[in-house]
N, C-alpha and C positions, 0 to 999 in steps of 0.2 A: 584512607585505605587503598588509594590508587585510582586509576582511570577506568571508567565504565563507558563504553562506546556503543551507541545505538546505530547500527548499520555500518558495514565495512565498505559500502559503495562498490567500486569496481577495481579490478586488478591494476588498471592503468592509473588510478587515482590514489593508490595506497601510499606511495611515497609522499605526495603532497599533503595527504590527510594526516600522516604521522608528523610531518613538519608543523602543520597547524596545531596539532595537539601539544607538541613541545613548546611552541610559541605561547600557548595559553597556560603553560606551567605544568602540563601533564607529562606522563611517561607512556611507554607502550601499554596498551590496554590490558587490564587484568580480567575484565569481563567484556564480551561482545554479545550484544543482543541483535539477532537478525529479525527484522519485522516481517520479512518474506524472502524467498530465495533469489529474487531478482537482484537484491542489494547485498548479496553475500560474496560478491566477486573478490573483495579484498581480504576475505577470511584467510586465504593461503598466506599472504604476506604479513597481515597484522595479527593473525591468530596464534602465532607461536608463543607458547607459554600462557595463553589466555583461556579462560573458560568460556566456551561459545554456547549460547542459549538460543534455541529457536523452536518453532512448532514442529511436531512430529512429521507433518506433511512437508515442511520445508526440508527437513533432513532426508526424507524419502526421495523427494524430487532432486536433491543435490547429488544423490548417489548414482544417477543415470543421466545420459545425454537427453536434453529436451529442447524445445523451441519456445521461446517466449512469444505469446500471442499466436502460436502456431507457425511462426516465421523465423525468428532469430535464434540460431543455435546457441546453446549455453550448457555448460557442464560436460561430463561429470566432474565433481570436485574430489581431491584426494581425501583420504580418511582423516587426515590431520585438520582439515578445514571444515569438517562437518560439525553441527551442533552436538555437544556432549550431554547437554541437558535438554531433553525433548519435552516440550510443553504440550498439553492437550487443551483443556478449557482455560487455564490460567495459572499464574504463579506470582508469589510475592517475594521480592528480594529486599534485604536490609543491607545497605552499603553506603559508606560515607555519611552516616547519620540520616539517610533518606529512606523512606518506604517507597519502593518502586513496584508498581503493580503492572503485570502483563496480562492482557485480556485478549482472548482469541475471538475473531469475527469470522465465523465459518462462511465459506462460499463468497467471500467479498472480492477483493482485487485478485487474489489467488485463493487456494483452499488452506493456506497456512499463515494468514495475516495475524500478526500480534500488534496491538497498540500499547504503548508504554506510557504509564502515568507516573510522573514524579510528584507524589502527593504533597510533600512539603514545599517544593519549589513552584508548584502550580504550573508545571510544564507537561505537555502531552506531545509525544512523538508518534505520528500516525503512519509512518511508512507511506506506501502508495494507496492505502485505503482512502485517505482524503488528501487531495492536493487542490489548491485554490485555482485550478485550471481545468480544462477539459482533459480527462484522463481515461485510459482504456480499462476495460474489464477483461482479464486474461481467461477467456472462455476455454482455451485449450488446456489450462492448468488449474481447473477447479473453481473458477469464478462462475457464479450463476447470477444473472442480471438482477432478478428480484431480490436475491439475498444481498447483493451489493447495495441496492437502494435501501433495503431494511437495515443494513449495517451502518450506513450514513445516518439514518434516522435514529438508530440506537446510540451512535456516537454523540449526537446532539444532546442526548439525555445524560451522558456521563461526563462530558467536559465541563469543568467548573467555569462559572461566568467570567472570572478574572484570569483564566489560564492563558498562557502563550502556547500556541500550537506550532510545532515544527513538522511540516509535511515532508514527504519524500522528495518532492520537487517544488520549486517556487519559494517565495518569501515566507517569513513567519506570518502566522495568521491568528485569527481570534474566533471566539465562539460565534460572534455576529456574522462573520464571513462564512463560517461553516454552515450556519442556518440558511444563508442565501444560497449556498451551493446545494443544500439538501432540497430546497424548494425547486431550484432549477432542475435537479435530477428527477424529481417527481413529476414536474411539468413535462419534461422531455419524454419520460417514460409513458405518461398518459397519452401524449400526442402520437408517439410511435405505435403504442398499443391500438389506439383507434384506427390508425392507418392500416395496420395488419388486419384488424377485424373487418375493415371495409374492402379488403382485397388489394390494397396498393402494394406495389412491388418494392424491393429494396432500393432500386434506382429512384423510384418516385419519392420514397421516404427521405433519401439523401437530398433530392432536388428541392423538397419542401423547406429544408433548412431548419435552423433553430426557431423556436417561438420568437416573435419580433422583439419582445422585451429583453431577450438575452442576446441580441445581435452583437453587443460588445464582447461577448465571450468567444466569438468566432476567431479572434486573434490571440487567444490564450490557450496554450497547451497544444494538444494534437489537432490536426485539421478537423474541421466540423464534419466533413464527409466521413472521416474515419470514425469519429465519435458516434454519429447517427447510424452508420453501418454496424458498429459494434452493438448498439442498443437493439437494432433490428435483429441481428443474429442471436443475441441473448434472449430476446423475448420470443422469437420463433423457436429456439431450442426448447424453451419452457413449454410452449404450446405443443411441440411434438412429443413431450413426455406425458402430457395429460391425456 
C-alpha cells in the first residue's frame, strides 16, 4: 500500500532519509506519524502528498514558534506540514497488512508523545519517550517529571517480550534494556527527591552525580549534569504545584 514513516527527523536530514527509503525499496511516504513535535522537522520536505498523523498537542505546538527545552528555537511550521489527523488518547491504523497502534503518553517527553506499536511485526517506535541513553524531559513543553517516570513504567507493561524497540536516538533496543532504564530512572528520581526534601541545592544535586551503580551511563546521551539538573527542576516544579 506504500510507505509509512515514523518521524520525519529534521529538515537537514530529509534528503538523506528519502534516499534511504528508496534504497530500501520504498517510495515517498504516504503516511507520516510524528511521535512528537521535535522530530517533525522533515514534514515540510517529506510530507508533500502524505497524510501526517500526530497528537493534537503536537499540532498545536507546531503552529507557533517555541523553544525546545526552553532554549532551542523551533517552528512555526507551514500549514502543509502540520498533522492532518490529530490523535488524542490513541488511534489504530491498518496499513500494509499491519495493525499499527498509536498510544499517547501524557506529560512524558513532551505533552504530545505517541508510541507506535506494529503489532504483527513486534516492533515498537518510542520517539524520545524512551531512548537507551540519558535523555531530557522537555519541561518547557508539557513534560512533567513524575509523568515521564510513570510513562516509562507504563511502557514496560505494554512492550511485548520479543519486540524490537526503535528509540528516537541511539541503537535498537529490547524490553530488557527498557527495564534497566526504568529502574535507573526511578532510582535517580528517588535520590534527587530525597536531596530536595533534605534542602540540598540544585548545584549540590548535580555534584552528587548518578548513583554509583549507574556510573557507566555518564558517557551515554546528554551530560550527567544536564540530566540531574533536569530531574531537579522537574521535581521542584511538581513540589511547587502541591
